[in-house]
N, C-alpha and C positions, 0 to 999 in steps of 0.2 A: 504494500500500500504506500501511497505517497504521503509526504509529511502534511500535517494539518495546515490549512491556509491561515495566513496572518495578513493584517492590513499593510499595504504599502506605506512607507514613510518617505519623507523627502530624501533621506539618505539612501533609500533603496532604488530610486528612480533610474539611475544610470545602469546599474547591473540588471535590473528587471527589463529595461528597454533593450539592452544588448542580448539577453536571452530570447526575448520575443522577436527581435530582428533576425536572429539565427533561425528561429522556428519558421518564420515567414519568408525565408530567402527564395523559395521556389513557388510561393503561393500565386495563384492565378491573378488575384487583384494586383499584387505588387509587381509581377512580371509585366502586367499591362501598364501600370503607372510608371514603373522604372524599367524600361525595356533593355537598357544597357547593363549587362551583368557586371561589368567592371565598376560601375558607379553605384549599383544597387545596394551593397552592404552599408556604405556610409550614409546613404539617403534613408535607408530603412532605420538605421540607428537614430537619425535625427527625427524621423517621423514618430518612432515609438517613444522617444523621450518626451515629446509633446503629448502623445496619447496617454501614456502612463501618468504623466503629471496631471492631465485633465481628469483621469479616473480618480486620482487621489484627491483633487480639489473639489470635484463636482459630482462624483459618483462613488463607486466602491472599487478601489484598486486592491487586488489580492495577489499575494505571492506566497512563497514558502520560506522558512527560516534561512535557507541557503540560496534564495533568490534564483531558483532553477527555472522559473517561468512566471507568467503573470496572467491575470484575467482582469479585464476592464468591464465593469458592469455599470450601466446607467439605470437609475432606480425609477420606479413608478412616479409619473408626474414630471420627470426630468430626462426623458429619453431623447429629446432633441438637443443637440449641442448648443450651448448659449454663447453669444458673442463675448460676454464678460469672461466666461470660463476659458474660452479659446485665447483671449488676450492674456489672462493670468498664466496659462499653461505654455504660452509661446507659440500656439498653433496659428495665430494670425500672421506670424512671420513665415509660414510655409511657402508662399509664393517666391520668396527670396531663398529660403534654406533648401527647398526641394527642387527649385528650378521652375521657370514659368511653364514649360511644356508638361512636366510631370504634374504640376498643380492643376493645369487645365484638364488633364485626363482624370485626375483624382476628383475634381469637382463634378465633371460630367458623370462619372460612374456613381459617386456617392449621392448625387441628386436623384439619379434613377432609383438607388436603394431607398432613399427617404420616401419617394413616392410609392414604392412597393409596400413599405412598412405601414405607411398611412392607410393604404387600401386594405391590407390584410389583417392587421393586428388590432384588436380592441384595446382601448385604454381603460384602466391603467394596466401596465405590464412591466416586467423586467426585460431589459435589452442587454444581451451579451455582445458588447461591441467588438471584443477580441479576446481570444484565449490562445496562448502559445507557450509551449514548453521547450526548453533547450533540446535540440536533437539528441544530445548525449544522454538525456534523462527521460526520454519518451518511453512509453509503455511500462511505466513504473508506478502508475496510480496518481501522479501529480495532477494531471488534468482533471480527474475525478474529484480530487480534493479542492481544486479551484472552482469547480462547478457547485459543489455541495451546499455551501452556506446560502447562496441566493436561491437555489432551487428549493431548499428547505423553507426559506422565508416566503417564497411564492406559494408553496403548498399551504403554509399556515394562514396566509391571507387570501387564498383562493384565486390567485392571479396567474395568467399565462406568462410564459417566458419565450423570448424570440431571439433568433440569431440568423446570420447569413454566412454561407461558406462557398468558396470556389473550388473546394477539394471534394471530389466524389468519395474518396476514402473517409473523409470526415463525416459524410452523411451517415454511414453505418455506425461510426463512433457515437455521434450525437443521438442516433436512434436508440442506442442502448441506454441512454440517459432519459429516454421518454419523448424525445423530439420527433416530430413528423414533418415531412416535406409538404409545404402548403403551396409552393410554386417552384418550378424548375424552368429557368428562362435564360435567354441570351440577349442582353441589351444591345442596342445599336453601338454604344460606346462602352465596352467592357467585356469581361469574360463570362462564360457560363456560370450561373449562380443558383445555388439551392437555398431557398428561403424556408426556414424551419421554425415551427412553433411547438411548444410543450404545454399541454393542459395541466392544471394543478392536480396533484394526486390527493384524494381525500385522506 
């Protein structure tokens, strides 16, 4: 089993971001956003520093005591990213730090994702923005540990949970945690994406 999840602290951000960047190195979303494999690692690291910091400030950022991975959860009522949160986390600097081309691809794809979520998922709900475990530590139960706290909270409150993945292998993984595919689609600007929702367990 993986280590129990703990909250991300400001001191954890860089290490958690680095682990998540390694986990998403070949992910369909990020190979679309960052098509140059030579530049992708550094840009992924910058992206996840902002995303993990956002999770810490505006949602729930979870990791393990040895920072082997991370989960970024957005809570019921706050599943749309706020301008203030993006400012505080450094995400508003993404056009410069990620590059204008990458940022345009990111916005085009995530705007499509936002529209899909609005159409598919009832409010309130938990939104798993990202879950990544360092490749050297995968298949050891860490991902399950990072899922458990918010799935338990969703069950206690009778709320659905939602996520998106561009990995077909991840579909089976999340299905084991109770998620079901609610849409399988290929947007005009972005990779094939599986949109998944989990109903609360009584």
